C-alpha positions in Angstrom: -5.6 117.3 40.3 -3.3 115.9 37.7 -4.5 114.2 34.5 -3.1 110.9 35.7 -5.0 111.2 39.0 -8.2 111.9 37.1 -7.7 108.8 35.1 -7.0 106.7 38.2 -10.2 108.0 39.8 -12.2 106.8 36.8 -10.9 103.3 37.3 -11.3 102.8 41.1 -14.1 103.5 43.5 -14.3 106.2 46.2 -11.9 105.4 49.0 -9.5 103.3 46.9 -7.1 106.0 45.9 -4.9 108.2 48.1 -2.6 111.0 47.0 0.7 111.7 48.9 -0.2 108.8 51.3 2.5 108.2 54.0 3.8 104.6 53.5 4.5 104.4 57.2 0.8 103.5 57.5 1.1 100.6 55.1 4.3 98.8 56.2 5.0 96.5 59.1 8.1 98.5 60.1 5.9 101.7 60.2 8.4 103.8 58.3 8.3 105.5 55.0 7.5 108.8 53.3 4.6 109.5 51.0 3.8 107.7 47.8 2.6 109.9 45.0 -0.4 107.6 44.7 -1.6 104.6 46.7 -4.4 102.6 45.0 -6.2 99.5 46.3 -8.1 97.9 43.5 -11.0 95.7 44.5 -11.1 93.6 41.3 -8.7 91.9 38.9 -10.2 94.1 36.2 -9.4 97.3 38.0 -5.8 96.0 38.6 -5.4 95.3 34.9 -6.6 98.8 34.0 -4.3 100.5 36.6 -1.3 98.6 35.3 -2.2 99.5 31.7 -2.6 103.2 32.6 0.8 103.2 34.5 2.5 101.7 31.5 0.7 104.0 29.0 1.6 107.1 31.1 5.2 105.9 31.9 4.3 106.1 35.5 6.5 104.1 37.9 4.6 101.6 40.0 5.2 99.1 42.7 3.1 96.1 43.6 2.5 95.9 47.4 1.1 93.0 49.3 0.7 93.4 53.1 3.7 95.7 53.5 5.8 93.2 55.4 9.5 93.2 54.8 9.3 96.5 52.9 11.3 99.6 53.6 10.3 102.9 52.1 12.7 105.8 52.4 11.7 109.0 54.1 11.5 110.8 50.8 8.7 108.3 49.8 8.0 106.8 46.4 7.7 108.8 43.2 5.1 106.7 41.5 2.0 104.6 42.2 1.9 102.0 44.9 -0.6 99.3 44.0 -1.8 97.5 47.1 -3.2 94.0 46.5 -4.6 93.4 50.0 -8.3 93.7 48.8 -7.7 91.1 46.1 -7.1 88.3 48.7 -8.9 85.0 48.3 -8.2 81.4 49.2 -9.9 78.5 47.4 -9.4 74.9 48.5 -10.3 71.8 46.6 -9.3 68.4 48.0 -5.5 68.5 47.7 -5.1 71.9 45.9 -4.9 75.3 47.5 -5.2 78.4 45.3 -4.3 81.7 47.1 -4.2 85.1 45.6 -1.6 87.6 46.9 -1.6 89.1 50.4 -3.8 86.4 52.0 -3.0 85.1 55.5 -4.3 81.5 55.9 -5.3 80.7 59.5 -7.3 77.5 59.2 -6.6 75.3 56.2 -7.8 71.7 56.1 -5.2 69.1 57.3 -3.0 71.6 59.1 -3.0 72.7 62.8 -4.6 76.1 63.2 -2.1 77.2 65.8 0.8 77.2 63.3 1.0 80.4 61.2 1.4 80.0 57.5 1.3 82.6 54.7 0.2 82.0 51.2 2.7 84.0 49.2 2.3 85.5 45.8 5.5 83.6 44.9 5.1 79.8 44.9 8.8 79.5 45.7 8.5 81.6 48.9 6.0 79.2 50.4 7.2 75.9 48.9 8.7 73.5 51.3 7.3 75.3 54.4 5.2 72.3 55.1 5.5 68.7 54.3 1.7 68.2 54.7 -0.3 65.5 52.9 -2.8 67.9 51.4 
């Protein structure tokens, strides 16, 4: 076990860190070689610590949402993949929607449930998708 891996294990809980994890299991295209590390923080605090550790150790990292529209080469990724899927949350308040990354919204007030819509981590990606009155 590397020193970097030991430090990561001190930040996250059991079952939130994988070593040499095939990225094919985490992308919608189902392709991709292994990432050195795949970590799924459960809290914003853990995410901050992981990012600080990667920067401190000069460890390359990639922020991963749900793995859609992502291609990983057969050689994998030499670094740490940080999957945000466990940090998902949606809060609604009258005319305001706050969505953390990687959250699929199925039933939001004032919108038909049958029409799929994704709350993106990028406001620009979702902007204009709906001309809804909320």
